[in-house]
N, C-alpha and C positions, 0 to 999 in steps of 0.2 A: 267390280264396280261400284258407283254410288247410288246406292239401292234407294236413299231418300228422292234423289232426282228423277230415277227410273219410275218409281212410285207417283209421284205428281206428273210426269210425263204421260204415263199411259192412263190415268185419270183424267186427263184434258185429250188426249188425242183424237181426233178427227179426220175425217176423209178430206173436209175442207182445209183442214191445217195443212195436211200433207200437200194436199192442192196449191195452195198458196206457196209454199217452199218449190213445187215443181216447176211453178210458172216463174216464180224470180229465176230459176234455173236456165230455164227456155229463152225467159226474156233477153239475158246476159249471154248466154254461151250457146243459143240455138238448141236443137231437138239433140238430146242425149240417146244412143243408141242403146246402150247397155242397162241393165237393172239397176233401178236406184232405188236404197233402201227407205221404208217409211220412218226411220229414225235413225239419230246420231247413236253413238255409243259415250255414255257418259264415263270418264275414265277417272277412277279415285287417286289420289298421291300417290300412293304407296305402289300401286300397281304401275303407274305412268314412270316412276322413278325405277322400277325394277326393269321395265322393259327397255327404258334409256339406258341403265347402266350395261345390262346385259348387251345390249346391241354394239356400245362403243367397245366392250372389254372383247366381243367376238371379231371387229374388224380390226383392234389393236392385234389381237393374235395373228390374222390372215397377215398382218404389215410386218409379220417378224422376217427378218432376210431369209432365214434358212428356208421358210415354209415359201415365201413367195417366190423363191428361187426354183422349188419346186412345182408351185402352180403356174408358173411361166409356159411350163411344157406342155398345156393344154392348149397353146396358141398355135391353129394351124399355119404351116409356113407361108400361104398362099393370101393369110389374112393378116399376118405380121406386119401392122404399120408400124412407121418411122414415128419417135419424137414420143414414145409413150413416159409418163409421168411416174414420179415417186409413189405418189397414192392416187386412187380415182376421184373424180369431183364428185358423183352420185352414188349412193350405196342404198339398197333397201334389204332388210332383214324382216322378213314375214313369222310373227310369231302368232303359231295357234293356242287360243287360250283353254288352259286345261284346268280340271281339279288340282289345286295346292294345298299346304299343311293349314291347319285351322279353319278349313272353309274358306280360303283366300283363293283368288286366280293367281297364275302363273302362266308363263310364255314358253312354248316349245318351239323351235325354230323348223320350220317347214321347207324355207329353202331362203336363199339370197341371191342377189344380183347386183353387179357395178353397173348399173344401166340406169339412165334416168325414168323419172316415173311423173305422177299428174301432180305435180306440186301447185301449179298454179291453178288447177281446176279445183283442188282442195281448198284453196282460199276463199273461192266462191260460193262450194258447198258449205264451209265454216260460216261465211257471212249470211247467206241464204237463211241457214239453221237458228244461226244467233238473232236474227230479228224476229222469226218466229217463236223461240223460245222465251224471249224478254218480254210476252205479251200473254204469256201463261201465268195465271195467280200462282204466287208462292215460289216461283224461279226468280234465279238470277238476273238482273239486269245487263250485266255484260258475261260475254264468254269468250272464251280462246282456244285454238287448236295447238298452239305453239309453243314448243318445249324451251324455257330458259331465255326466250324472247319476247319482246312486245313484237304487235303486229307490225310497225314500222321497220323494228330491226330484222325481222324474217324476212319482210320483202327485199331489204336491203341485200341479206345472204343471198336470198335468191337470184337478184341481177347480178351480183359480185360474182355468182357460181356460171350462171348461164352465159351473161355477156362479158362479163370481166372489163377490161380495160377497151374493149372494140366498140366500136360506130355497133348500135343496133341494127342499122341498115344494111351492114356488111356481116352481120349474124344473122344466120339461118336456121330453123329448126329443119332438120333433114328429115326425111322421111320416103316411103313408096308409094305414091298415091297418098298424099298426107288427107286429100279433100274424102277419101271414101275410109280412112281409120276411124274406128270406133271409138277412137282417142282424138276425134276431131274437137269436142270442146276443150280439152286441156291446151291444144294447140291455139286457141281462139282465146283462150285466157292468158296463154302466155303472150301472146301479141297487144291485149289489152294491154296486161301490167308492165311490160318492158319493151313494145315495140318491135318485137322479134318475129318476123314472118316466117311460115312454113314454106316447104318447097320440097317439090319432088325430086329426087336424087336423078333420077334419068334426065332432067332437063337444065342439069349444071351444063357450062361449059368449061374445058380445062384447055390454058394457052399455056405450055411451058408446065412451069409449076405453080401458076395462078387458076382458081377457079373464080366463075363469073355465075351469074343468072342474070335472066333478063327483066327489067320493069321499065313498062311503058316505054318499049322499042329501045330503051339502053341496057349497055351492059353494066352491072354492078359488079363490084368485085365480092367476094366471099372471103374474109379473113378467119373468122372463127365459127364451127359447125356445132350444134347444140344436137348431138346425134340420137335420134329414135328410130334408127334402121335394125330391124332386127334381121340377123344374117341367114335364118332358115326361112323365112320368107322372102329374101332377095333371091336365095336359091331355089325355091319352090317355084318361083313366077318368073324364073328365068332373066332376073332385072338386068337392063343393059345400065350398069354405072360405067360413067366415061372415063373413072381413072382405076387403076390398078391400085390395090390396098398396100403394095410394097412401094407404092411411089413415095418421093419425097415433094410435099406440096407446102406451099405458104400460107397453111391455115393452122390454127390451132381447136382441139375438140374440147367437150363436156358430153360425157366422159369420152376418154381417149378410147377408140374402139378394141383396143387389146383387152381391156377391163372386162369386156362383155364375156371373154372366155376364162379369165383368170380367178376373180371371184364370181363363182356361178355355183350352180350345183356340184360342179366338180371340186369345189373346196370343202363340201360338207364331211366327207372322209378324213381330211386333216386337219379337224378342228376337234379339241378337248375341251369341251366345256358344259355344265350342267344343264343349260337349255337346249343342248344340240343333242337330239336323238343319234345314237348310232347310225352309222352310214356306211356301206361297204361297198367296191365297184363290182360288179357281177364277174370280171376277171379274176378278182383275185380271191373267189371264193372257192375253198378247197371242196367245200362239200354243202349242197344245198339244204339249208335247215328244215326240219322234220315239217314244222308247225309254220306254214308260210302264212296264216292269218294272223300274224303278228307283225308282219311287213308291208311296206308298199314298194313298187317296182318304179323307178322316174328315169325316163332319158335325160341326159345331161344338159342339153343345149335346144331343147324345145321351150316354146314360150307360153306362157298362159295356161300352163298345165296340160297341154297336148302329150299326149302319149302315155300320161301317168297312169299306172295299174292298180286300183285299190284292192282288188281281190286277187290277191295274186295267187297262181297256180303254178305247177312245175312246167304244164304245157305253154303258160305265158313265157315263164324263164326259157323252154326250149326255143321259142319262136326267134329270140334273139340270137342273128347269128354271130360264131365265136369270135368273130374277127369285129365284131361290133361292142363288144361285152364289156371295153373298157369306156365305153361312152353311157354306161348303165350304172344307175346305184341301188341296191337294196336297203331301205332304210327302215330303223324300226317305226312301227306305227304309231301314231299319237291320239289319244283319245280325247277328243273336245269335249270341253264343259258346254251345258245349255247357260250359256254365259249372259244371254239377256232374255229376261221374260218377257212373252208380247201379253197386252191386255188381255186377251183370253186365257192365260196361264200357259200355253205353249213355248218352249225353250227356244231358242235361236243360236246356232254356234257361231263364232265370230274369228277372224283371224285380223291381226293387227299389222300394219306393214310400216314399220319404224323406218323415215326417210329420212337419210342424212347426206348432207351437204359438206363441200370442202371449196372455198374460192382457189384459183391458182395460186401458190406459194403459201396457201394454209398449211399449216403442220398437223391439223387434226381433223377428222370427219365430226359435223357436230349434228345430234339430232336435231329436225326442224320439227316434224309435225306426224301424227299417227293417221296414216290411211285405213279405212276399216272396210273389211268386205264381211257379208252377213249370210250365213245360209243355214236353211234348213234340210238340206240334203245330204249325201255322202261325201259330197266334196263341196270346196268352194268354187263355184263356177256355175255358169250358166244352164250347161247342159244337165248338172243334177239338182237344178232349182225350179226347173218350167212349172208354169202354173201356181207357183206359191208366192206368198206375201211376206211382207218383212226380211227379204233377202235383197242381195246387190251391195251396190258401192254406198260408201257412207263415209263418216270422218269421226275422229275421237275429238271430244269436245269436254270441257271441264270451266268452271267460274272463274273468270279474271279477276287479276288482283289478290 
């Protein structure tokens, strides 16, 4: 972390400063339903280069043909969608910030997902914080959250990935009841930046291989899908999707649905990288470790931390039916650093989500920006941080130029 920037920010932090930041977000994106942290994370050059390098190395490892062939076995037959591309368009690698050598911070992978995230919303987070930071005495006047890109280049990379060569009106951000999702501010941001509207999957119309949506009483073709649907939510709510996942459709995807399964927690046991804690499928264990306090138990295909067991017991393992154990991993526990000091001296834990994009036809995934989540509880999540301040969603920033 950049200690000098942190000291200056903490010295000048006030409720009013945070209130102005929140008011700007609300004016731009409407009400934000999830906790929003009182601060950005100031990431110094060494740490952001380390996280970017590790994220690229990890996704390159996952792209190796032999590994990829093995990982594709995770795709359930009923969800195997035609037209899978060679690489996903969107990948998130979540790093817990941990104590490293010589007092520096390092990242350890908590999980990863080849699924879109809050790219557009983070642009608005960055802009709102930059405006407030520029007013603080002693702080730089210009800020960025973008790796290797100017703001204009970063927006262009997002547009090229999400919309590609489609008409924005024929591109939809597809989710289940998007107006009720906590990610709605990102959907609004996406429409503002790229002209892409959100739509509920149950409202699509299928005619042969073609999909349509209704706008002002007219059928509008859907030719590209910005795919924000979470399979376990669709199943839990018994959503009536108007097509079968095995259907040949005249659409392109960002990201293709198969990547939801292939690059996910399922891939963690297949990785061999210093930043990735050892993970094993529960079904592959010959013996349950004696000291379970060193591990966390994770379901492979849940979303937003649902089902994760932090305080693992033999009873928790025994509750997983034998036939479902190939859907769970036991992973070495990560010790978070108190990476961010609050003005009152308390420490805050941080996860940095390295967000990578690849436009159609691109050969590599490119680091875009770091989404940040702050926590003072046992886990990074709302349920473990209730009633606490300086927790929730944020963004990583550093001086521009």
